[in-house]
C-alpha positions as a Markdown table, in Angstrom:
| # | Residue | x | y | z |
|---|---|---|---|---|
| 1 | Met | 0.0 | 0.0 | 0.0 |
| 2 | Gly | 1.4 | 3.4 | -0.9 |
| 3 | Asn | 1.0 | 6.6 | -3.0 |
| 4 | Leu | 1.8 | 7.3 | -6.4 |
| 5 | Ala | 5.1 | 9.2 | -6.7 |
| 6 | Ala | 4.2 | 10.6 | -10.2 |
| 7 | Asp | 1.5 | 10.5 | -12.8 |
| 8 | Pro | 1.1 | 7.2 | -14.5 |
| 9 | Glu | 2.5 | 6.7 | -18.0 |
| 10 | Met | 0.2 | 4.8 | -20.5 |
| 11 | Arg | 1.4 | 3.6 | -23.8 |
| 12 | Thr | 0.9 | 0.8 | -26.3 |
| 13 | Thr | 3.5 | -1.8 | -27.4 |
| 14 | Pro | 4.3 | -2.3 | -30.9 |
| 15 | Thr | 2.1 | -5.7 | -30.7 |
| 16 | Gly | -1.0 | -3.6 | -29.6 |
| 17 | Lys | -0.9 | -4.2 | -25.9 |
| 18 | Val | -1.7 | -1.4 | -23.4 |
| 19 | Val | 0.9 | -0.9 | -20.6 |
| 20 | Thr | 0.8 | 1.5 | -17.9 |
| 21 | Ser | 3.6 | 2.2 | -15.4 |
| 22 | Phe | 3.9 | 4.3 | -12.2 |
| 23 | Pro | 6.3 | 4.6 | -9.2 |
| 24 | Leu | 4.8 | 3.7 | -5.9 |
| 25 | Ala | 6.1 | 5.2 | -2.6 |
| 26 | Thr | 5.7 | 3.2 | 0.5 |
| 27 | Asn | 6.5 | 4.4 | 3.9 |
| 28 | Asn | 7.9 | 2.4 | 7.0 |
| 29 | Glu | 7.5 | 4.1 | 10.4 |
| 30 | Trp | 9.1 | 2.8 | 13.7 |
| 31 | Arg | 10.5 | 4.0 | 17.0 |
| 32 | Asp | 14.3 | 3.4 | 17.8 |
| 33 | Ser | 15.8 | 2.3 | 21.0 |
| 34 | Glu | 15.4 | 5.8 | 22.4 |
| 35 | Gly | 11.9 | 6.3 | 21.5 |
| 36 | Ala | 12.5 | 8.6 | 18.6 |
| 37 | Arg | 10.2 | 8.3 | 15.7 |
| 38 | Gln | 11.9 | 7.0 | 12.4 |
| 39 | Arg | 10.7 | 6.8 | 8.9 |
| 40 | Thr | 11.9 | 5.6 | 5.6 |
| 41 | Thr | 10.4 | 5.7 | 2.2 |
| 42 | Asp | 11.0 | 3.0 | -0.6 |
| 43 | Phe | 10.0 | 3.4 | -4.2 |
| 44 | His | 8.8 | 0.6 | -6.4 |
| 45 | Arg | 8.1 | 0.5 | -10.1 |
| 46 | Ile | 4.6 | -0.9 | -10.9 |
| 47 | Ile | 3.7 | -2.4 | -14.3 |
| 48 | Ser | 0.0 | -3.1 | -15.4 |
| 49 | Trp | -1.1 | -4.6 | -18.5 |
| 50 | Gln | -4.3 | -4.4 | -20.9 |
| 51 | Gly | -7.7 | -3.6 | -19.2 |
| 52 | Leu | -6.1 | -3.0 | -15.6 |
| 53 | Ala | -3.4 | -0.6 | -17.4 |
| 54 | Gln | -6.4 | 1.3 | -19.0 |
| 55 | Ile | -8.1 | 1.6 | -15.7 |
| 56 | Cys | -4.8 | 2.7 | -13.8 |
| 57 | Gly | -4.0 | 5.2 | -16.7 |
| 58 | Lys | -7.5 | 6.8 | -16.6 |
| 59 | Asn | -8.1 | 6.8 | -12.8 |
| 60 | Leu | -4.7 | 7.5 | -11.0 |
| 61 | Lys | -2.6 | 10.5 | -10.6 |
| 62 | Lys | 0.4 | 11.5 | -8.5 |
| 63 | Gly | -0.5 | 11.2 | -4.8 |
| 64 | Ser | -3.3 | 8.6 | -5.4 |
| 65 | Ala | -3.2 | 6.0 | -2.5 |
| 66 | Val | -3.4 | 2.4 | -3.9 |
| 67 | Tyr | -3.2 | -1.2 | -2.6 |
| 68 | Val | -1.3 | -3.4 | -5.1 |
| 69 | Glu | -1.2 | -7.1 | -5.5 |
| 70 | Gly | 1.2 | -8.6 | -7.9 |
| 71 | Arg | 4.4 | -10.6 | -8.9 |
| 72 | Leu | 7.9 | -9.5 | -8.6 |
| 73 | His | 9.8 | -9.3 | -12.0 |
| 74 | Asn | 13.6 | -8.9 | -12.4 |
| 75 | Arg | 15.0 | -7.8 | -15.7 |
| 76 | Ser | 18.1 | -6.3 | -17.0 |
| 77 | Tyr | 19.1 | -3.8 | -19.9 |
| 78 | Glu | 21.9 | -2.1 | -21.4 |
| 79 | Asp | 22.3 | 1.6 | -21.8 |
| 80 | Lys | 23.9 | 3.6 | -24.5 |
| 81 | Ser | 27.1 | 3.5 | -22.8 |
| 82 | Lys | 27.0 | -0.3 | -22.6 |
| 83 | Thr | 26.4 | -0.2 | -18.9 |
| 84 | Arg | 24.3 | -3.1 | -17.6 |
| 85 | His | 21.3 | -2.1 | -15.2 |
| 86 | Tyr | 19.2 | -4.6 | -13.1 |
| 87 | Val | 15.7 | -3.6 | -12.1 |
| 88 | Thr | 13.0 | -5.2 | -10.0 |
| 89 | Glu | 9.4 | -4.3 | -10.9 |
| 90 | Ile | 5.9 | -5.5 | -9.6 |
| 91 | Thr | 3.6 | -6.7 | -12.3 |
| 92 | Ala | 0.2 | -5.8 | -10.9 |
| 93 | Asp | -2.5 | -8.4 | -10.8 |
| 94 | Asn | -4.9 | -6.2 | -8.9 |
| 95 | Val | -4.9 | -2.5 | -7.9 |
| 96 | Asn | -7.3 | -1.2 | -5.1 |
| 97 | Phe | -7.9 | 2.4 | -5.0 |
| 98 | Ile | -8.0 | 3.8 | -1.6 |
| 99 | His | -10.2 | 6.8 | -0.5 |
| 100 | Ile | -10.1 | 8.3 | 2.9 |
| 101 | Lys | -13.3 | 9.8 | 3.9 |
| 102 | Lys | -13.4 | 12.6 | 6.6 |
| 103 | Glu | -16.1 | 11.7 | 9.3 |
| 104 | Lys | -17.0 | 13.1 | 12.7 |
| 105 | Glu | -16.0 | 9.8 | 14.3 |
| 106 | Gly | -12.6 | 9.7 | 12.6 |
| 107 | Asp | -11.2 | 9.1 | 9.1 |
| 108 | Lys | -12.7 | 6.0 | 7.3 |
| 109 | Val | -10.5 | 4.1 | 4.8 |
| 110 | Val | -12.5 | 2.8 | 1.7 |
| 111 | Leu | -11.0 | 0.2 | -0.8 |
| 112 | Glu | -12.5 | 0.6 | -4.3 |
| 113 | Asp | -11.9 | -2.4 | -6.4 |
| 114 | Lys | -11.8 | -1.6 | -10.2 |
| 115 | Glu | -11.9 | -5.3 | -11.0 |
| 116 | Asp | -15.3 | -5.3 | -12.4 |
| 117 | Glu | -14.2 | -2.5 | -15.0 |
| 118 | Lys | -11.4 | -4.5 | -16.4 |
| 119 | Glu | -11.5 | -4.9 | -20.3 |
| 120 | Glu | -9.5 | -7.7 | -21.7 |
């Protein structure tokens, strides 16, 4: 679960498949041995395909809160200077949109599953 660190980028592959990618920021908070609050942020590259890619591309923007379920995918590529780079991406199987509703009793977190809207 995290927030988009940038707007999603949607494109179509040469074979006609729709793919959307976006960076997801996740936070980890804890207290150290002296009781001081500590926080780290990690960034993950999320890839979605076809119908899910279209839904993400149309409905998400920088700052959107999402819960992602998917598979880790490792790949490598070579840049123009012939340097090899290794990346780990998450291929999304499901993306739940999170909405926080302000209420008198306190904040309420609502998961919105866009599964029914997927187009294959």
